[in-house]
TORNUNU-312829 format. One line per field, with one value per atom (N, C-alpha, C, O): residue number from 1; x, y, z. Coordinates in pm, whole numbers. Atoms other than C-alpha are relative to their C-alpha. Example, Ala and Ser with C-alpha at 12.3 -4.5 7.8 and 13.67 -1.06 7.14 Angstrom:
// TORNUNU-312829
marpa <- (1;1;1;1;2;2;2;2)
xx <- (89;1230;90;194;-82;1367;-77;-26)
yy <- (-119;-450;120;118;-119;-106;109;220)
zz <- (0;780;0;66;-6;714;73;90)
// end
This chain:
// TORNUNU-312829
marpa <- (1;1;1;1;2;2;2;2;3;3;3;3;4;4;4;4;5;5;5;5;6;6;6;6;7;7;7;7;8;8;8;8;9;9;9;9;10;10;10;10;11;11;11;11;12;12;12;12;13;13;13;13;14;14;14;14;15;15;15;15;16;16;16;16;17;17;17;17;18;18;18;18;19;19;19;19;20;20;20;20;21;21;21;21;22;22;22;22;23;23;23;23;24;24;24;24;25;25;25;25;26;26;26;26;27;27;27;27;28;28;28;28;29;29;29;29;30;30;30;30;31;31;31;31;32;32;32;32;33;33;33;33;34;34;34;34;35;35;35;35;36;36;36;36;37;37;37;37;38;38;38;38;39;39;39;39;40;40;40;40;41;41;41;41;42;42;42;42;43;43;43;43;44;44;44;44;45;45;45;45;46;46;46;46;47;47;47;47;48;48;48;48;49;49;49;49;50;50;50;50;51;51;51;51;52;52;52;52;53;53;53;53;54;54;54;54;55;55;55;55;56;56;56;56;57;57;57;57;58;58;58;58;59;59;59;59;60;60;60;60;61;61;61;61;62;62;62;62;63;63;63;63;64;64;64;64;65;65;65;65;66;66;66;66;67;67;67;67)
xx <- (83;0;87;207;-69;95;-61;-182;47;69;13;118;-3;-22;-77;-184;68;-113;0;89;13;-227;53;60;-41;-96;-98;-104;97;-368;-129;-171;130;-689;-110;-84;114;-1035;18;-19;-21;-941;99;79;-101;-635;-62;-37;65;-842;-94;-92;92;-1110;74;23;-80;-836;73;140;-63;-713;150;223;-143;-373;42;143;-29;-378;129;151;-121;-44;6;-54;-14;50;146;236;-131;349;-17;-97;27;378;119;234;-103;569;-58;-180;39;562;88;188;-80;693;2;-104;-9;822;-74;-134;79;671;-149;-216;141;328;-24;-126;12;388;-3;-83;-4;474;-133;-175;132;143;-105;-190;101;-57;21;-73;-34;118;-93;-134;92;-103;-135;-196;128;-412;12;-79;-24;-265;7;-47;-11;-182;-136;-156;136;-547;-75;-160;70;-661;63;-1;-69;-405;100;97;-99;-118;134;227;-126;154;15;-67;-30;306;151;226;-143;643;19;-43;-32;778;115;219;-100;974;66;153;-66;1068;-95;-216;75;955;-78;-59;70;720;-90;-158;87;545;70;25;-80;801;-83;-54;80;537;-70;-91;64;366;97;59;-101;690;25;37;-20;743;-117;-96;119;386;5;-26;-11;442;106;84;-106;769;-49;-19;56;591;-93;-87;94;317;72;35;-77;570;68;66;-66;763;-100;-70;102;443;-41;-66;37;356;105;71;-109;695;11;34;-21;710;-120;-102;119;352;-59;-159)
yy <- (-118;0;124;117;-129;366;88;84;-107;639;128;155;-119;965;116;152;-117;1257;114;125;-112;1565;128;141;-131;1917;100;120;-98;2176;-7;-114;-9;2293;5;-11;-1;2323;105;82;-107;2650;-46;-20;51;2486;-106;-108;106;2186;61;20;-65;2409;70;79;-67;2595;-99;-60;102;2263;-12;-51;0;2284;-102;-84;104;1972;-73;-104;79;1791;-114;-107;118;1455;-23;2;48;1337;-151;-194;144;963;-82;-53;98;679;-140;-159;140;303;-60;0;62;65;87;127;-87;267;-54;24;49;31;31;62;-33;88;149;187;-144;464;28;109;-23;448;-38;26;39;267;104;139;-93;513;144;224;-139;830;67;180;-67;901;33;135;-25;875;112;194;-110;1101;132;233;-122;1353;45;165;-38;1343;71;156;-58;1436;131;208;-120;1712;46;3;-56;1903;-71;-36;72;1663;-80;-73;82;1424;-9;2;17;1376;-134;-160;128;1030;22;75;-28;1040;-125;-113;121;675;-108;-101;118;349;25;126;1;279;120;166;-110;558;136;229;-123;829;123;233;-115;1050;67;188;-59;1100;91;198;-82;1232;127;235;-117;1462;97;218;-84;1593;76;195;-66;1667;109;220;-101;1848;120;234;-107;2051;87;210;-75;2151;83;198;-74;2250;121;231;-111;2461;112;229;-102;2638;73;194;-63;2702;99;199;-87;2861;122;233;-106;3068;94;214;-86;3195;48;120)
zz <- (0;0;0;28;-1;-30;108;131;-88;230;-82;-140;87;57;63;14;-55;283;-102;-186;94;97;63;186;-45;121;-59;-180;45;104;78;123;-67;265;-106;-225;93;111;-110;-225;99;-62;-109;-227;94;-223;-91;-211;77;-332;-105;-221;94;-490;-113;-225;103;-677;-90;-185;82;-818;22;-70;-27;-649;106;174;-97;-432;-38;-155;23;-394;102;209;-84;-243;36;-44;-43;-42;17;100;9;-111;47;14;-36;51;-12;-11;18;10;-108;-147;106;-253;-127;-176;117;-548;-122;-195;114;-810;14;-85;-23;-652;-26;-82;26;-663;-150;-196;145;-1033;-65;-162;51;-1099;38;-43;-51;-886;-46;-45;31;-1003;-101;-76;93;-1308;63;30;-66;-1088;102;115;-93;-822;-77;-32;82;-1095;-53;-76;43;-1209;112;86;-115;-857;47;117;-46;-802;-104;-219;93;-956;8;-65;-6;-855;127;219;-117;-609;14;-83;-29;-444;69;172;-62;-370;97;58;-103;-43;57;144;-47;15;44;22;-43;166;129;196;-129;457;22;-69;-41;643;-2;64;2;565;-38;8;42;402;118;116;-118;738;74;122;-66;888;-80;-23;86;589;16;22;-17;629;132;136;-131;999;-5;45;13;920;-81;-46;83;651;83;75;-83;894;106;132;-100;1162;-65;-10;70;910;-31;-11;29;802;127;124;-126;1166;48;110;-42;1229;-91;-44;99;910;-10;-31;20;895;129;128)
// end
């Protein structure tokens, strides 16, 4: 399976700018990537396992500090 948290709130989604941070087996990501791209403007593969959850938390912390 893939873990794929999204980056964006309702306003971002309505504007069509949703992005995904994806982790899990890379072959599965390559299969899923075209579908993720249909739902948003892009995705970033960050590695195996649950790494995308950690990246999402780091992203949220950074936004909290900067904004």
